[in-house]
N, C-alpha and C positions, 0 to 999 in steps of 0.2 A: 766418819769414814770418808776417805778421799779416793775414789776410783781414778786411776792413772793420770788424770788431769787435775790441776789445782782448781778448786771451786770453793765458793762461799757456802755457808750452811744453808742458804736459801736456794741454792742451785739444784736443778734437775740435771743429772750428769749421765752421759752415755760413754761407754768405753769398749773398744775392740779388744777382746780378751785373747783371741787366737785366730789365726788364718791358716786353714788347712789347704795344702797344695799337693796332696798325694796323688790326686787325679787331674792335675793341671793339664789344660787350661780351665777345667772345672774347679771352682774355688768355693770353700766352705768357711764362712766367717762367723765366729761366736761373739755375740754382742750382749753387753749388760747395760741396762738402763735403770737408774735408781732415782728416787725422789729426794727431796731435801732432808728427809729423815733417815736416808740410807736404806730404804726399803725398795725391793725390786718392783718395777712397773711391768705388768704382764698383759696389758691390753693394747699394745701398739698395733695398729692396722697397717697392712702393706702399703696402702695409698698415702701413708704418713711418712714414708721412708724414701730417700733418694740415695743413689750410689754413684760414685765416680771412681773409675779405674784409670790411673795415669792421666787424669784430666778429661777422660772421655765418659760421658754419661752412660750408664748401663740401665736400659729400660726393662730388660727381662731378668727377673730374679724371683726367688722364693723367700718366704719369711715364715718361720714357725718357732714356737717355744721348744727348747731342747728337751723338756719333759716328754713332749710328743714324739720327738725324734728317737729317743731311747737308744742312743748310740754308745753309751757307756763312757766312763770317765776314769782315768788313772790319776790318782791324787797322792802326792808324796809330801808328808809333813816333816819339816826340819825344825827340831827343838833346841833352843839354847840351853846347854847343860854346863855352862861355865860356873865358876865359884860364886858369882853374884846371884845365881838362881837357887842356892841352897835354902832349905827351909820352906816357908810358906809360898814363895814364888813358884817353886817347882811343883807344889801341890796344885796350884791354880793352872799351871801350864799343862799338867797331866789331864785335868778336867777339860781344858780347851781342846786337847788332842782327841779325847773320847767323843766330844760333841761333834767334831768334824768327821771323824771316822764312822760314828753311829749314823750319820745322815747319808751314808753311801747307798746307792741304788743297787738293784739286783745284778746289774751288769758292770758295776764299778769294781775297781781294785784299789787297794791302799797299800802304802809303805810308810815306814818310820825310820828316821835316822837322827842322830844327835851330834851336835858340834860343841866342843869345849876346847880342851887343849888339842884334841884331835877330832877327826870325823869318824863316826862309827855307824854302820848300817845295822840298825836294831832289828828291822824286819823288812825283807824285800817285798816287792809287789805281790799281793795275794788277795783273794776274796774270802779268806778264812778270818771271820770276825774274832774268834777266840784267840787266834795267834796274834792279832793286832792288839787285843786287850792285854795279853801277857807281856808283849813288848812295851806297851805304855806303862804298865805297872813297874817295870824294871828300870826305869830311867833314874839316873843319879847325877849329881852336879859336882864339878870340880874343875880347876884350872882356868886357863885363859879362854878368849872368845875367838874361834876361827869361823866367824860368820860367813865370809865370802867363800871359804872352802866348803862349808856345809851347804850353802845355796848352790854352788857349782855341782857338787855331787848329787844333790836332789834333782837338779835339772837333767843330769845324765841318766839317772834312774827313770825319771818320768818319760824321757824320750824313747826308752825301750818298749813303751806300750804300743802294741800293734793296732789298737783301736783308733789311734789318731787323736782323740780328744784327751788332753792332759792338763794338769795344774800342779803348781808347787806352792805350799803355804809355809812361810817362815815365821816362827814365834821367838822373839828375843827381847831382852830388856836393856841392851847396851849397844856398843859399837864394836866393830871388828878390831881385834888387837893381835891376832896370831894366825894370819892366813898367808898362804903362798900365792893365792890368786888375788887379783885386784877386782874392784867393782866393774871395771870395763870388761874384764875377762868374763865375769858372770853375765853381764848384759849381752855380750857377743855370743856366749853359749846359748842363752835363752832365745835370741833372735835366730841363731843358726838352726836350732831344733824346733822353733816355733812353739815355745813353751811359756805361758804367762806365769809370772811370779808375784804372789800376793804376800803382804807382810802384815802381821799383827804385832804391834809394838807397845811397850809399856816401860815405865821406869825411866832410865836415862838413855833410851834408844835415840840414835841420831836420825832426825826426821829427814834432813835434806838428801842424804844418799839413798834412803829408802824410797823417797818420792821419785828420785831419778830412776831407780831400779824398776819400780812398778809402772811408771809412765812409759818407759822404753820397752817393756815386755808385755804390756796389756794386762797387768795385774791390778789388785786392789790394795790400798793402804788404809789400815784401820789402827788408830791410836787409842789405847785404853788409859784412862787417867792413873790407874793403879792395878795391881795384880788381881784384885777381886772382881774387876770388870772384864777379865780375859774371856770368861765364859760367854758373856753377852756379845763381845766382838767375834768370837769364834762362831756363834750361832748365825750372826749376820753374814759372815763370810761364806759359811756352808750354804746358806739360803741363796746367796747371789750366784754361787757356783752351780746350783741346781736350776735356778730361774734365769737362764740365758736364752737369747734368741739365736737361731742359726739362720744365716742368710746364704743362700746358694746362687751362684751366677757363673757364667762362662766369660773368662777374660777375653776382651777383644784383641789384646796384644800383650807383649811381654818386653820389659826393658831390664834385663839382668844388669847388675846383680840384685837389685831390689826394685819392687814396684810400689807405687803410691796408691793407697786406698783411703777414700774419705766417705763417711756416711753421715747424712743429715737426717735427724728425727724431728718431726713436728709434733710437739706435745703442748696442747693448749694453744696459747699465743706465742710460745717460745720455740725457737729453732735451735736444736742442740746438735753440735757438730763434733765429730771425733775422727781422728785420722791415724793411720798406722802405715809404716813401711814394712814390707815383708819380702823375704828372699823368694825368688821364683826362677824356675828353669827357663831356658829359651823356649819360645813358642814352637810347638810342633808344626811341621810343614803344612801350609794351607793347601787344601785340595778342593776341587769342585767337579761335579759330574752331572750329567743328565741321565739319571738312573732309569727313567721311564722310556728313554729313546734308545733302542738297540742300534748299535753301529751297523751300517749297511741296510737298515730297515727302510720301508717305504712310507712316505708321508703324503697326505693330500688334504686339501682344504685348510681349515683352521686347526692348528695344533697348539695345545697348551704345554709350554715348556716350564718345568719346575726344577731348578737346580738343587742338588744336595751338597751342602758345605760340610767339609771335614775339618775339625779342629777350630771351628769358628761358628758362632751363632749369628753374628752380624759382620758385614764387610762394608767398605766404603761404597762399592758399586759392583754391579754385575753387567758385563757388556756382552751383547749378542752380535755375531757377524755371520755373513754367508759368503763363502768364497772370498774372504778377506774384506768385504764391503760391510760397513756398519749397518746393523738393523735397528738396535734399540739399546739403551742404557737404563738400568733400573737401580734405584738407590735405597729402596725400602724393602724389608722382608715381606713376603717370602721370596722376593726377587723373581717372580714368575713373569712370563711374557707370552702373550697369545700371538703366535706367528701365523699369518695368513699366507699360505703357499700359492694361492690362486694367481698371484702376479709373478711367480717364478717359473722360468722355462722348465718344462719336464726334462728329467734326466738326472745325472749324477751331480751332486753338490757336496760341499763340506760346510757343516754348521759348526761354529766356534762359540763356546761360552767361556768367559774369562771373569775371574773374581779379583778385586783389588782391595787390599787391606793394608793401609799405611804404605810401607815399602815392599810388601809382599804381593806377588801376583801368582795366580794359578789358572790354568785353562785346560779345556778338553776339546779336541777336534773330533767331530762325529761325522763320518761319511753317511750320507742319506741319498735315497732316490726319491725325487719329487715326481709324483704322478699327477696327471691332470686332476683338477678339483672334481670334475665329473667325467667319468669314463663310461662309454656305452658300447655294448656289443649286441649285434642283431643275431638272433637264432632262428634259422629256418630248418626244421627237422627234415623237410623234403628236399633240401638242397636249393641251389640258386635257380633251378628251372621250376616254374610254378604254373599251375593251371587251375582255374576255377576258384573255389573258396580255400583260403590259406590262413593258417594260424601264425601270427607274428608275435614273437616274444623278445623282450629286451633285457639283457643283464646290465645292471647299473652299479658302478662302484663310485661312492661319493663320500666326502668328509663330513657332510651335513645331511640331514633328512631330505629325501627327494620328494618334490611336490607332485611329480607326474612325468609322463612321457607322451609326447605328441608324435604321430606318425604321418608321413607324407610320401607320395609317389610323384616323382618329377616335380617336386615343390608344391604339389597340390595336396592339402590335408585330407587324410582318410580316416582319422580317428585319434583317440587319446585314451590313456589308462593312468589312474592315479595311485594304484597300489601294485606292489610286486605280485606276480611276475611281469607286470606292465604288458599285458597281452591283449590283442584285438584279433578279430576275424576280418580278413580282407578278401573281397570277391575280385579276383584278378581279371574276370571277364569284362570289367568296366574299362580296361585300357586295351589298345591294339596289341596284337602279338608282337614280340620283339623285346629288345633290351630296354629296361627302365631303371631309374635310380630310386631305390627305397631308402628313406631317411627316418631315423629315430632320434628325437631331440629330448634330452632330459634337463630339468632345472632343479637345483636344490634350494633350500630355504635361504641360503646366503646370497642367492642371485647368480651363482655360477651355472654355466650352461655347458653341456657336453653333447656331441653329435656324432652319429655314425651313419655312413652311407654304404649301401650294398647294391651292386648291380645284379638285377634279376632278369631272367629271360622268361617272358610270358609265352606259353604255348597254348594251343587250342585243346582243351580237355574234353573228354566224353562225359559230360554231366549236364544236369538240367540247366545250370547257369551258363554253360558254354557248349551249345549244340555242335554236332559233328559237321565240319565243313563239307560241302557237297550235298547236304540235305536240302530238300525243297525250301526255297525262300530264305536261305541262310547266306550271308555275305562271307566270302573267303578271300584271304590275301592271295595276290598273284605276283610272281616275280617278273617284273617287266611291265610293258604296257605304257600307253602314253602318259598315264598318271604317275609313273615311277613306281617305287617300292610300295607305296601306300594304296595302289589301285585295287579295286575289288570288282568281282563279276558276280552277277546274280543269276542263279540257276532257277529257271521256272519249272513248275511241275511238268513232267513228261506226259504228252497226250498219246493215246493209242489210236493210230489211224483206223478209220472205218473203211473196210473194203467195199467199193462200189462197182457193181458189174458194168462192164463196158464192152461193146462189140468192136470198137475202133482202136483200143489201146491194148498193148501186151501187158500181161500181168507178171510182176516179178515174184521173187520168193515170198512165200507166206500169203500169196494172193493179193499183194499190194501193187497198185498200178505202177508202171514205169515212171510216170511223172513224179510220183513221190520219191522214188529212188534217185532220180536225177536231181530233184531239189535238195534232197538230203546230202548228196555228194557234193553239190556246189557249196552248201553251208559248211561242210566239213573241210573242204579245200580252203575256203576263206579263213576259217579259224586257224588252220595249220599255218597258212601264209602269214597271218598277223603275228603269230607267236614266233615264227622263224625270223621275220623281219625285225621284230622287237629285239630278239636275242642278238642278231647281228649288229644292230645299231648300238647295243650296249656292251658288246663283247670286249671292247678295248677299254671299258671304264667301269668294270665290275669285278668284285672278288666273290667267288662262290664259297659260301659257308657250308662245309660238308656236314656239319652237325645241326641237329634241331631243325631239319627240313620240314616246312609245313606241307600239308597235303593240298594239291591243286587238281581240280577236275580236268581230265583229259578230254580230247576231242571225241573219244568214244563213250564218254559218260562215265568212265571208271576212274577212281582216285589213283593218282600216280605221284611219286615224290618229285619235288622240284626245289632245289636249294634256294634260299633267299639270297639277295645280292646286297652289297654295300658299296656305294660310290667311293672311289679313292683317286688319288692323283695318278696321272700317267707317268710322272717323273720317276726315273729308276731310283730305288733306295741306295743309299751309300752306307759304308761301314760306320757304325755308331749312331745311325739315325733310326727313328721309328716312324711308322706310317700311322697317322691318325685316321682310322677308318671312318669315324663319324663325320669329320669335316673335310676329308680329302686333302689334308695338309700334312707336311713333314715338319718335325721339330727336332733340332739337333740335340744329341746327348754325347758328351765326350767319349771317345773310344777307349775301351779298357786297355791298359798297358799290355802289349804282346798279343792283343786280340787278333784272331785270324780273320782276314777279309774274305771276300768271295761270296758265293751264293748263300742264301739263308737256309739252305737245307733241301732235302729231297724226301718226299713221302715214302716211307718204307725203309729208308737208310739212315734216318736221323734218330738221335736218342738224347735223353737227359740223364746225367749222373748226379745222384743225391749224395752230398757230403755232410754227414752229421758227426760232430765231435765224439770220439770214442767208439765209432762204428765203422765198419768197412764200407767203401763206396758201393752204391747200389745203382746199376744202370737200368733205365726204363726205355724201351723202344717207343717212339712216338707214332701215333696213328692220326686220324683226322680230327679227333676231339677227345681231350682228356682233362681231368681235374687234378689240381695240386692241393693237398691238404693233409690234415692230421688224421682224419677219420678214414680207416681202410674201406675198400670196396672194389668192385670190378672196375678195372681200368684206371684206378686212382694212383697217381704218383704220391706215395705216402712219405711224409716227413714227420718223424717222431720227435717233435719239438713243441714245448709248451707255448712258445710265442707264435706258433703257426695255427691259423684258424682251421676249423673242420673242413671247410671248403674255402681255400685261400686264394686260388687263382685258377685260370683256365688256359690251356694251350690248344689252339685249333689251326688246322691247315686251310689257308684261304689264299686264293689267287697265287699259288706257287710259293707261299711263305708260311712259316709258323708264326702265328700271332700270340703274344703272351698278354693276358688281361688279369689284373687284380680284381677280386670280387668284393671289394670294400672291407678288407680286414683292418683290425686295429693297428697292426704293424705292417705298413705297406712294403712291397718289395723294393729293394734298393740295388743300385749298381754303382760302384766307385763312390759309395757314401752318399749318393743322391737318389731321391725317390724316382722310381722307374716311371716313365710316361705310360699312359694307359689308353689304347693298347700299345704294344711295343713289338717291332719285328725282330725276331731272334736271329742273331748272326753267329756263325761258327766261332766257338771259343768264348761266347758270353758267359760271365760268371755272375749270377744273381744272388744277392743276399736275402734269404727268407728266414726271419727270426734269427736264431743262432746258427743256421745252417746255410749251405750253398747249393745252387743248381748250376751245373755246367752243361751247356748246350753243345752238342757235336753234330755237325751236318754230315 
C-alpha cells in the first residue's frame, strides 16, 4: 500500500487526504499516518506535529482522530466493469465493494458507479445499505475501459456531499482505453473539489498514472498481486479512511489560486513530512477593534487594552498610538497592552490600534476622554460657611485602589481617612474666623495623587467649642484697630458699682455718684474716638464685605454688626482686570471681545443671566452676597449642569464692586478659555464659562 507519496516497505508514511476550506480562513485538514505494514497509526500526540502554511509556522491548531469528530463521510466507489473483469475478477470486485460500503458509519453515505464502455451511475449517494447491496449485486462486465471518465464522474458525485468530508475509491485491473477525459482532467477536478482519490489495482493496472493521481489528490494507492487479494486491500483502504486525523487551524494569509500546506509528524526517531497544495479563496478583510473600550468613554489610571482580531488569529504586529504618536508595538498574542494614562493630559484624545499582517493593515480610531488618574471632590453638607465641628467627606474616583485621603487646612494637616467615604470630623474653632483653604489629597496604589482645594469661611458658632463673642473672657475679632484685621479685644466681667452715701457729691440715676457717671462717660468717649479714628485711617484702603459680618461689642456693651475688611490696592480697576483682595495686587486678564467697559456694577441694579443649553435664559438680580451652584436654595443662582458643583462660586458686593470667587470646584470658572483669577472683579458684559453653561454679568 502506497499512500500518495512513494515509499519503501519499511517507511512510515503520512498523507494529507483532504483540505476543507468551506469556512476559510478556518481550515480542516484530514491526515492519514500508516506504518510500514500499511496499518493506521492512531496514537500521534499534538506536540509531535508541526504545521506550516505558505511557509509560515502555525503554532495554534487542534488534532484529533476523525472517529471522535463524527462529521460523516461521503464515499463513491467506481468499479471497472470492462470485458477483462468478466468472471472471477468481477466476483472479487463485488466483494471488495461490499467490504468498503459495509464499513460505513452511521452518518456516512455511499454511492456506486461502473465504468466499462460507458459510465453508469448504479446507485446515487444514500445511507440505505440495502439499496447499495442490490446495486453491487447487479454489476456486469463488458466492453472497453473508460477509467478516467469513471473517476471524473465519481469525483463529481462526491463533491455534491454537503457534509464536506468525501472520498473516491477506484477499483480496476487495467489502463484507460476509452475515455473522453484525460488524467490531467481528473486531477484538476479532484483538486478543484478538494476530493481525494484512492485506487485499488490488480492485474495489468498501470501503476505510474495511478501513483500520479493519488499523490496529486491526497488518496491512497494499493496494489493487489491478484484478484483474490482485493478483499484484503479493500479492508485496509476502508480502515484508513475511517482512521484519519483532522487538523484544524486558522490560515494566517491566503495566496490564491493555491496555498501550500506542509505537515511534519515526529514518530519515534523519524520525521515524516507530507505536503499538499490546495485552492483557497482570497483572505477575508482583516479587522481589529478594542471591544472593551467604548468610543467616547472615560479612562483613568492603568487601562488594559485587548484587541479583537477578525479573520485572523495571528498577525505580524499590533501598534498602539495616541493622537498619532506611537505608544507601543506588540508582536505576540493576545497583543494586549497595559496603557498608563497617568502621564497623559486630561481631556479629549484619540487612541488608535492598528494590526499588520503581511501586506494587510486594519485599524480602529477610538475617541476617549482621559480623566485624572485620581480625582477628588470635597463635600460639605453645610456649605462653604462653617462653624464649630464639621464633617468633611471626600469623593474619590481613581483607576487603582485608593490608599487613603489626608486632610489639611491652610497646608496644616488635620486628619486622614483610609476607607470610603474618607470622612473626618474637623473642629473649625481651632482656626481664626475668616477664609481658609481646605485640602483633601488622595493617593492610589500606583502612586498617583489627586488633590482638591475648597475655600471655606469660618464663622463664630454658638456651641461649646466656639463660645459666643462678647461673652465674658472671650476673644472676639474687631474690624480695624492698630493690629489690623486680626486684632482682638477682651471683654472683662462687668462689675456692679456699689452705692456709697456721700454728703458732698450729687447722686446720679440709680443712686450712683456723679464721679462714676463722669468716669464712664470719659471711657465711652475714648472708645468711640478710637473706633472712629481707626475707621477714618483705613477708609481709603478697605473693602467692606457685606456678608458674613462678625459680631463686635459696641461701646454700650451690646453686640452690633460690623463688616470685616480686606486690604486692597488703591489703584483703580481697569477693564479686564481683577482685584486680588488677599494681596492688594492687580493681575491682568485679557478683555473679552466686545466686553463693555465702565463701572463694575451698582448694588440693586446689577444682575447675572444664566445660559444653559436647551433652556431659556434666567436672570438673577444681585444682592450683597449670593452663591452660584447646582443645589437650589434661598438666594442661590442655580445652574442645572452636572459639571457645576453644589456650591461652585460666590458673588459678593465689596468696596463698590461685585467680586466673583470660585469655591474650589473640580471645574474652575473660565473666561475666554482661561481659568478665572480668584477673586475676580466683575465688569459689565463679562461672560464666564461654568461647566457647560455661561454666566453673563450686567451692571
